[in-house]
Structure formats: structure tokens, C-alpha cells
N, C-alpha and C positions, 0 to 999 in steps of 0.2 A: 546464379548469385554465389559469390565466393564465401568461404567459411567466415572470414573476418567481417564481412558485411552482415551476415546473419547474426553473428555475435554482437556486433554493434547495435543492430536493430533490437535485439532482445534486451540488451543492457539499457538502451534508451527507453524501452517499454517499461522495464522495471522501475527506472527513475520516475517516469511519468505516473505510474500507479502510486509509488511512494509519496510523490509530491502532492497528489490529490488527497491521500490519506492524511498526511501532515496538515494540509490546508484545512480540511474539515474538522480535524481534531482540535486545532488551534482556534478555529472559528467557534467551536462549541465550548471553548475554554476547558479542555480536558488535557491533563498532562500525560506524558507517555506511560508513566507507571500506572496511572489509573486505567487508561484504555487497555494496556497489556493485561492487567488484572481482570478487567471486565471480559476480555476475550479468552483468557486462560493461557497466555503466552508470557514469556519473559520480556521485560523492558528492553533488554539488549536485542532480542529478536525483532521487536517492533522497530527499534532504531535502525536495524539493518534493512528492514522493509522500507522504511521511510527514506532512507538514503539510496535505495535502489540496488543495494548489495545482495539482497536476498528476495526471492519471489515467494510469497506466501502460498500455502496450499489453498485449494478452492474452499475448503471448509473454513480456514482462518480468514480468507478474504470475505466470505459471506458473513462471518461473525463480526468482523470489523465494520462492514457496511451496515449491518443491523444495529450495532451499538452506536454508530454515528448517524443513524436514521437517514441513510442515503441508499440509492439504488446501486447494487453491486455491478450491474451492467455499465453504469457510468464510470466506475473505477477502471474498467478495462477498455473503455471506449477511447477513441482518438481525440475526443473533445477535451479542450483544456479547461482549467478552473476559471 
């Protein structure tokens, strides 16, 4: 696999994780600032995660899943929302 293909796959995965987080955050009627505060990160960082521009650490991913009451494994799975 070429480097650009690996990069594309990772970027796609980041977007997929971010889209799931955003979907469940909105489903639970929580705004970005509130979820960011609940998790202990900045709203800007959460925005980057949701847009797929930044991959959260495992600790942050687990906290987000906990605050949204969803399984963290689902966030990283290939299943769509």
C-alpha cells in the first residue's frame, strides 16, 4: 500500500469517528462547548475531532463515549451511524 493510500484511509477513519461523535452529541441535544467541558477539552479541539482533522487520544475517546453513553468500540468500528 502506498503512503498516500494509508494517509487517505486514516483521514477517512478520523472523519468517520468524528461524524459518529457529532451525531450522538446532537442526538442527545448537547452542544460542543458543553461536551468539551464535560470531557475536559477545549471546544476547538472537539470541533477538530468532529471534523476529522484531529484524532483524539484513547483517554479522550473513552471520556467522550462515557459522556455520550455509547460504547467506545462502536466509535472506532466500521459500522455507520
